PyMOL CGO cylinders between C-alpha atoms (Angstrom):
from pymol import cmd
from pymol.cgo import CYLINDER

trace = [
    CYLINDER, -28.09, -2.05, -2.85, -25.05, -1.86, -5.10, 0.3, 1, 1, 1, 1, 1, 1,
    CYLINDER, -25.05, -1.86, -5.10, -22.03, -3.07, -3.18, 0.3, 1, 1, 1, 1, 1, 1,
    CYLINDER, -22.03, -3.07, -3.18, -18.65, -2.11, -4.54, 0.3, 1, 1, 1, 1, 1, 1,
    CYLINDER, -18.65, -2.11, -4.54, -15.13, -2.36, -3.29, 0.3, 1, 1, 1, 1, 1, 1,
    CYLINDER, -15.13, -2.36, -3.29, -13.48, 1.05, -3.08, 0.3, 1, 1, 1, 1, 1, 1,
    CYLINDER, -13.48, 1.05, -3.08, -10.28, 0.30, -1.21, 0.3, 1, 1, 1, 1, 1, 1,
    CYLINDER, -10.28, 0.30, -1.21, -8.17, -2.51, 0.27, 0.3, 1, 1, 1, 1, 1, 1,
    CYLINDER, -8.17, -2.51, 0.27, -6.22, -1.73, 3.43, 0.3, 1, 1, 1, 1, 1, 1,
    CYLINDER, -6.22, -1.73, 3.43, -3.04, -3.61, 4.17, 0.3, 1, 1, 1, 1, 1, 1,
    CYLINDER, -3.04, -3.61, 4.17, -1.79, -3.66, 7.73, 0.3, 1, 1, 1, 1, 1, 1,
    CYLINDER, -1.79, -3.66, 7.73, 1.97, -3.20, 7.75, 0.3, 1, 1, 1, 1, 1, 1,
    CYLINDER, 1.97, -3.20, 7.75, 4.63, -3.21, 10.43, 0.3, 1, 1, 1, 1, 1, 1,
    CYLINDER, 4.63, -3.21, 10.43, 6.99, -0.64, 8.84, 0.3, 1, 1, 1, 1, 1, 1,
    CYLINDER, 6.99, -0.64, 8.84, 5.14, 2.16, 7.06, 0.3, 1, 1, 1, 1, 1, 1,
    CYLINDER, 5.14, 2.16, 7.06, 8.25, 3.83, 5.57, 0.3, 1, 1, 1, 1, 1, 1,
    CYLINDER, 8.25, 3.83, 5.57, 9.54, 0.57, 4.11, 0.3, 1, 1, 1, 1, 1, 1,
    CYLINDER, 9.54, 0.57, 4.11, 6.11, -0.21, 2.69, 0.3, 1, 1, 1, 1, 1, 1,
    CYLINDER, 6.11, -0.21, 2.69, 5.79, 3.25, 1.13, 0.3, 1, 1, 1, 1, 1, 1,
    CYLINDER, 5.79, 3.25, 1.13, 9.20, 2.77, -0.46, 0.3, 1, 1, 1, 1, 1, 1,
    CYLINDER, 9.20, 2.77, -0.46, 8.17, -0.66, -1.77, 0.3, 1, 1, 1, 1, 1, 1,
    CYLINDER, 8.17, -0.66, -1.77, 4.83, 0.41, -3.26, 0.3, 1, 1, 1, 1, 1, 1,
    CYLINDER, 4.83, 0.41, -3.26, 5.72, 3.95, -4.37, 0.3, 1, 1, 1, 1, 1, 1,
    CYLINDER, 5.72, 3.95, -4.37, 9.35, 3.73, -5.41, 0.3, 1, 1, 1, 1, 1, 1,
    CYLINDER, 9.35, 3.73, -5.41, 9.51, 0.02, -6.18, 0.3, 1, 1, 1, 1, 1, 1,
    CYLINDER, 9.51, 0.02, -6.18, 6.17, -0.52, -7.92, 0.3, 1, 1, 1, 1, 1, 1,
    CYLINDER, 6.17, -0.52, -7.92, 5.62, 3.07, -9.02, 0.3, 1, 1, 1, 1, 1, 1,
    CYLINDER, 5.62, 3.07, -9.02, 2.17, 3.55, -7.46, 0.3, 1, 1, 1, 1, 1, 1,
    CYLINDER, 2.17, 3.55, -7.46, 1.24, 7.23, -7.08, 0.3, 1, 1, 1, 1, 1, 1,
    CYLINDER, 1.24, 7.23, -7.08, 0.67, 8.45, -3.51, 0.3, 1, 1, 1, 1, 1, 1,
    CYLINDER, 0.67, 8.45, -3.51, -2.45, 10.48, -2.81, 0.3, 1, 1, 1, 1, 1, 1,
    CYLINDER, -2.45, 10.48, -2.81, -2.83, 12.97, 0.05, 0.3, 1, 1, 1, 1, 1, 1,
    CYLINDER, -2.83, 12.97, 0.05, -2.86, 10.72, 3.11, 0.3, 1, 1, 1, 1, 1, 1,
    CYLINDER, -2.86, 10.72, 3.11, -3.64, 10.99, 6.81, 0.3, 1, 1, 1, 1, 1, 1,
    CYLINDER, -3.64, 10.99, 6.81, -0.79, 10.64, 9.31, 0.3, 1, 1, 1, 1, 1, 1,
    CYLINDER, -0.79, 10.64, 9.31, 0.19, 7.03, 9.93, 0.3, 1, 1, 1, 1, 1, 1,
    CYLINDER, 0.19, 7.03, 9.93, -1.05, 5.81, 6.57, 0.3, 1, 1, 1, 1, 1, 1,
    CYLINDER, -1.05, 5.81, 6.57, -0.45, 6.13, 2.84, 0.3, 1, 1, 1, 1, 1, 1,
    CYLINDER, -0.45, 6.13, 2.84, -3.08, 6.05, 0.10, 0.3, 1, 1, 1, 1, 1, 1,
    CYLINDER, -3.08, 6.05, 0.10, -1.80, 4.64, -3.16, 0.3, 1, 1, 1, 1, 1, 1,
    CYLINDER, -1.80, 4.64, -3.16, -3.58, 4.70, -6.50, 0.3, 1, 1, 1, 1, 1, 1,
    CYLINDER, -3.58, 4.70, -6.50, -3.87, 1.40, -8.32, 0.3, 1, 1, 1, 1, 1, 1,
    CYLINDER, -3.87, 1.40, -8.32, -5.52, 1.52, -11.73, 0.3, 1, 1, 1, 1, 1, 1,
    CYLINDER, -5.52, 1.52, -11.73, -8.63, 3.41, -10.63, 0.3, 1, 1, 1, 1, 1, 1,
    CYLINDER, -8.63, 3.41, -10.63, -8.78, 1.86, -7.14, 0.3, 1, 1, 1, 1, 1, 1,
    CYLINDER, -8.78, 1.86, -7.14, -6.93, 2.61, -3.96, 0.3, 1, 1, 1, 1, 1, 1,
    CYLINDER, -6.93, 2.61, -3.96, -4.73, 0.72, -1.55, 0.3, 1, 1, 1, 1, 1, 1,
    CYLINDER, -4.73, 0.72, -1.55, -4.18, 2.08, 1.92, 0.3, 1, 1, 1, 1, 1, 1,
    CYLINDER, -4.18, 2.08, 1.92, -1.18, 0.94, 3.88, 0.3, 1, 1, 1, 1, 1, 1,
    CYLINDER, -1.18, 0.94, 3.88, -1.36, 1.57, 7.59, 0.3, 1, 1, 1, 1, 1, 1,
    CYLINDER, -1.36, 1.57, 7.59, 0.39, 0.36, 10.72, 0.3, 1, 1, 1, 1, 1, 1,
    CYLINDER, 0.39, 0.36, 10.72, -1.35, -2.80, 11.98, 0.3, 1, 1, 1, 1, 1, 1,
    CYLINDER, -1.35, -2.80, 11.98, -1.65, -1.51, 15.56, 0.3, 1, 1, 1, 1, 1, 1,
    CYLINDER, -1.65, -1.51, 15.56, -3.42, 1.66, 14.31, 0.3, 1, 1, 1, 1, 1, 1,
    CYLINDER, -3.42, 1.66, 14.31, -5.97, -0.38, 12.37, 0.3, 1, 1, 1, 1, 1, 1,
    CYLINDER, -5.97, -0.38, 12.37, -6.89, -2.67, 15.25, 0.3, 1, 1, 1, 1, 1, 1,
    CYLINDER, -6.89, -2.67, 15.25, -7.04, 0.27, 17.67, 0.3, 1, 1, 1, 1, 1, 1,
    CYLINDER, -7.04, 0.27, 17.67, -9.35, 2.24, 15.36, 0.3, 1, 1, 1, 1, 1, 1,
    CYLINDER, -9.35, 2.24, 15.36, -11.55, -0.80, 14.77, 0.3, 1, 1, 1, 1, 1, 1,
    CYLINDER, -11.55, -0.80, 14.77, -11.75, -1.47, 18.51, 0.3, 1, 1, 1, 1, 1, 1,
    CYLINDER, -11.75, -1.47, 18.51, -10.15, -4.90, 18.26, 0.3, 1, 1, 1, 1, 1, 1,
    CYLINDER, -10.15, -4.90, 18.26, -7.69, -6.63, 20.59, 0.3, 1, 1, 1, 1, 1, 1,
    CYLINDER, -7.69, -6.63, 20.59, -4.41, -4.70, 21.00, 0.3, 1, 1, 1, 1, 1, 1,
    CYLINDER, -4.41, -4.70, 21.00, -2.37, -7.86, 20.34, 0.3, 1, 1, 1, 1, 1, 1,
    CYLINDER, -2.37, -7.86, 20.34, -3.81, -7.85, 16.79, 0.3, 1, 1, 1, 1, 1, 1,
    CYLINDER, -3.81, -7.85, 16.79, -5.26, -11.34, 17.22, 0.3, 1, 1, 1, 1, 1, 1,
    CYLINDER, -5.26, -11.34, 17.22, -8.32, -11.84, 15.06, 0.3, 1, 1, 1, 1, 1, 1,
    CYLINDER, -8.32, -11.84, 15.06, -7.01, -9.49, 12.37, 0.3, 1, 1, 1, 1, 1, 1,
    CYLINDER, -7.01, -9.49, 12.37, -5.62, -11.01, 9.18, 0.3, 1, 1, 1, 1, 1, 1,
    CYLINDER, -5.62, -11.01, 9.18, -3.71, -7.90, 8.12, 0.3, 1, 1, 1, 1, 1, 1,
    CYLINDER, -3.71, -7.90, 8.12, -6.15, -7.05, 5.32, 0.3, 1, 1, 1, 1, 1, 1,
    CYLINDER, -6.15, -7.05, 5.32, -9.45, -5.23, 5.45, 0.3, 1, 1, 1, 1, 1, 1,
    CYLINDER, -9.45, -5.23, 5.45, -11.82, -4.12, 2.76, 0.3, 1, 1, 1, 1, 1, 1,
    CYLINDER, -11.82, -4.12, 2.76, -13.42, -0.70, 2.53, 0.3, 1, 1, 1, 1, 1, 1,
    CYLINDER, -13.42, -0.70, 2.53, -16.84, 0.07, 1.18, 0.3, 1, 1, 1, 1, 1, 1,
    CYLINDER, -16.84, 0.07, 1.18, -17.24, 3.83, 0.62, 0.3, 1, 1, 1, 1, 1, 1,
    CYLINDER, -17.24, 3.83, 0.62, -20.83, 5.05, 0.70, 0.3, 1, 1, 1, 1, 1, 1,
    CYLINDER, -20.83, 5.05, 0.70, -22.50, 8.32, -0.28, 0.3, 1, 1, 1, 1, 1, 1,
    CYLINDER, -22.50, 8.32, -0.28, -23.76, 9.48, 3.14, 0.3, 1, 1, 1, 1, 1, 1,
    CYLINDER, -23.76, 9.48, 3.14, -23.44, 9.02, 6.89, 0.3, 1, 1, 1, 1, 1, 1,
    CYLINDER, -23.44, 9.02, 6.89, -26.89, 7.42, 6.94, 0.3, 1, 1, 1, 1, 1, 1,
    CYLINDER, -26.89, 7.42, 6.94, -25.69, 4.75, 4.50, 0.3, 1, 1, 1, 1, 1, 1,
    CYLINDER, -25.69, 4.75, 4.50, -22.88, 3.81, 6.93, 0.3, 1, 1, 1, 1, 1, 1,
    CYLINDER, -22.88, 3.81, 6.93, -25.50, 3.06, 9.59, 0.3, 1, 1, 1, 1, 1, 1,
    CYLINDER, -25.50, 3.06, 9.59, -27.70, 1.18, 7.10, 0.3, 1, 1, 1, 1, 1, 1,
    CYLINDER, -27.70, 1.18, 7.10, -24.93, -1.06, 5.78, 0.3, 1, 1, 1, 1, 1, 1,
    CYLINDER, -24.93, -1.06, 5.78, -23.64, -1.92, 9.25, 0.3, 1, 1, 1, 1, 1, 1,
    CYLINDER, -23.64, -1.92, 9.25, -27.18, -2.76, 10.34, 0.3, 1, 1, 1, 1, 1, 1,
    CYLINDER, -27.18, -2.76, 10.34, -27.73, -4.97, 7.29, 0.3, 1, 1, 1, 1, 1, 1,
    CYLINDER, -27.73, -4.97, 7.29, -24.42, -6.76, 7.88, 0.3, 1, 1, 1, 1, 1, 1,
    CYLINDER, -24.42, -6.76, 7.88, -25.39, -7.51, 11.48, 0.3, 1, 1, 1, 1, 1, 1,
    CYLINDER, -25.39, -7.51, 11.48, -28.89, -8.67, 10.48, 0.3, 1, 1, 1, 1, 1, 1,
    CYLINDER, -28.89, -8.67, 10.48, -27.32, -11.01, 7.91, 0.3, 1, 1, 1, 1, 1, 1,
    CYLINDER, -27.32, -11.01, 7.91, -25.20, -12.68, 10.60, 0.3, 1, 1, 1, 1, 1, 1,
    CYLINDER, -25.20, -12.68, 10.60, -22.04, -10.58, 10.55, 0.3, 1, 1, 1, 1, 1, 1,
    CYLINDER, -22.04, -10.58, 10.55, -20.33, -9.32, 13.70, 0.3, 1, 1, 1, 1, 1, 1,
    CYLINDER, -20.33, -9.32, 13.70, -20.49, -5.61, 14.41, 0.3, 1, 1, 1, 1, 1, 1,
    CYLINDER, -20.49, -5.61, 14.41, -16.92, -4.79, 15.44, 0.3, 1, 1, 1, 1, 1, 1,
    CYLINDER, -16.92, -4.79, 15.44, -17.33, -1.03, 15.92, 0.3, 1, 1, 1, 1, 1, 1,
    CYLINDER, -17.33, -1.03, 15.92, -20.52, 0.98, 15.61, 0.3, 1, 1, 1, 1, 1, 1,
    CYLINDER, -20.52, 0.98, 15.61, -20.77, 3.83, 13.13, 0.3, 1, 1, 1, 1, 1, 1,
    CYLINDER, -20.77, 3.83, 13.13, -19.26, 6.97, 14.58, 0.3, 1, 1, 1, 1, 1, 1,
    CYLINDER, -19.26, 6.97, 14.58, -17.88, 10.37, 13.60, 0.3, 1, 1, 1, 1, 1, 1,
    CYLINDER, -17.88, 10.37, 13.60, -14.22, 10.05, 12.70, 0.3, 1, 1, 1, 1, 1, 1,
    CYLINDER, -14.22, 10.05, 12.70, -11.64, 12.51, 13.97, 0.3, 1, 1, 1, 1, 1, 1,
    CYLINDER, -11.64, 12.51, 13.97, -10.82, 13.34, 10.33, 0.3, 1, 1, 1, 1, 1, 1,
    CYLINDER, -10.82, 13.34, 10.33, -14.40, 14.49, 9.68, 0.3, 1, 1, 1, 1, 1, 1,
    CYLINDER, -14.40, 14.49, 9.68, -16.12, 11.52, 8.09, 0.3, 1, 1, 1, 1, 1, 1,
    CYLINDER, -16.12, 11.52, 8.09, -18.20, 8.70, 9.51, 0.3, 1, 1, 1, 1, 1, 1,
    CYLINDER, -18.20, 8.70, 9.51, -17.33, 5.01, 9.61, 0.3, 1, 1, 1, 1, 1, 1,
    CYLINDER, -17.33, 5.01, 9.61, -17.72, 1.68, 11.38, 0.3, 1, 1, 1, 1, 1, 1,
    CYLINDER, -17.72, 1.68, 11.38, -16.51, -1.90, 11.08, 0.3, 1, 1, 1, 1, 1, 1,
    CYLINDER, -16.51, -1.90, 11.08, -18.01, -5.37, 10.74, 0.3, 1, 1, 1, 1, 1, 1,
    CYLINDER, -18.01, -5.37, 10.74, -16.69, -8.88, 10.15, 0.3, 1, 1, 1, 1, 1, 1,
    CYLINDER, -16.69, -8.88, 10.15, -18.37, -11.14, 7.65, 0.3, 1, 1, 1, 1, 1, 1,
    CYLINDER, -18.37, -11.14, 7.65, -19.19, -14.79, 8.34, 0.3, 1, 1, 1, 1, 1, 1,
    CYLINDER, -19.19, -14.79, 8.34, -15.57, -15.82, 7.73, 0.3, 1, 1, 1, 1, 1, 1,
    CYLINDER, -15.57, -15.82, 7.73, -14.09, -13.04, 9.88, 0.3, 1, 1, 1, 1, 1, 1,
    CYLINDER, -14.09, -13.04, 9.88, -12.98, -10.76, 7.04, 0.3, 1, 1, 1, 1, 1, 1,
    CYLINDER, -12.98, -10.76, 7.04, -12.86, -7.20, 8.38, 0.3, 1, 1, 1, 1, 1, 1,
    CYLINDER, -12.86, -7.20, 8.38, -14.85, -4.56, 6.47, 0.3, 1, 1, 1, 1, 1, 1,
    CYLINDER, -14.85, -4.56, 6.47, -14.85, -0.80, 7.03, 0.3, 1, 1, 1, 1, 1, 1,
    CYLINDER, -14.85, -0.80, 7.03, -17.91, 1.09, 5.85, 0.3, 1, 1, 1, 1, 1, 1,
    CYLINDER, -17.91, 1.09, 5.85, -17.04, 4.75, 5.40, 0.3, 1, 1, 1, 1, 1, 1,
    CYLINDER, -17.04, 4.75, 5.40, -18.48, 8.07, 4.33, 0.3, 1, 1, 1, 1, 1, 1,
    CYLINDER, -18.48, 8.07, 4.33, -15.73, 10.53, 3.41, 0.3, 1, 1, 1, 1, 1, 1,
    CYLINDER, -15.73, 10.53, 3.41, -17.07, 14.01, 2.61, 0.3, 1, 1, 1, 1, 1, 1,
    CYLINDER, -17.07, 14.01, 2.61, -13.63, 15.12, 1.39, 0.3, 1, 1, 1, 1, 1, 1,
    CYLINDER, -13.63, 15.12, 1.39, -12.65, 12.39, -1.05, 0.3, 1, 1, 1, 1, 1, 1,
    CYLINDER, -12.65, 12.39, -1.05, -15.11, 10.17, -2.93, 0.3, 1, 1, 1, 1, 1, 1,
    CYLINDER, -15.11, 10.17, -2.93, -13.52, 6.76, -3.47, 0.3, 1, 1, 1, 1, 1, 1,
    CYLINDER, -13.52, 6.76, -3.47, -16.72, 4.95, -4.28, 0.3, 1, 1, 1, 1, 1, 1,
    CYLINDER, -16.72, 4.95, -4.28, -16.72, 5.09, -8.07, 0.3, 1, 1, 1, 1, 1, 1,
    CYLINDER, -16.72, 5.09, -8.07, -19.91, 5.73, -10.02, 0.3, 1, 1, 1, 1, 1, 1,
    CYLINDER, -19.91, 5.73, -10.02, -23.36, 5.17, -8.54, 0.3, 1, 1, 1, 1, 1, 1,
]
cmd.load_cgo(trace, "trace")
């Protein structure tokens, strides 16, 4: 298995201010983004900024955002089946399954796990936009 980081998600409290900071202030290009989030291009990788409460709700975590550091990592895979496989492997290796793989309202498939040190990972298959790099 080749594991690669495709995106870092930053949980923010004020999406408009964060877009202004990253896009206007730092000059990062904005990609087509879902409502409530912004995808920014960073030297061949992507940063997603999204409202903290949306992230924890989607991941099925506590509404008060406890247990979430404000950063999660995304591993984009090449198929829905790979989402299930990676989540299963993470659980077998001692990670915590936060949210089982499921069809996303935007058309892809994803799920969440926490590693041994409680870092939140999203494993995602996006049939519309490949963010996984080569391989």
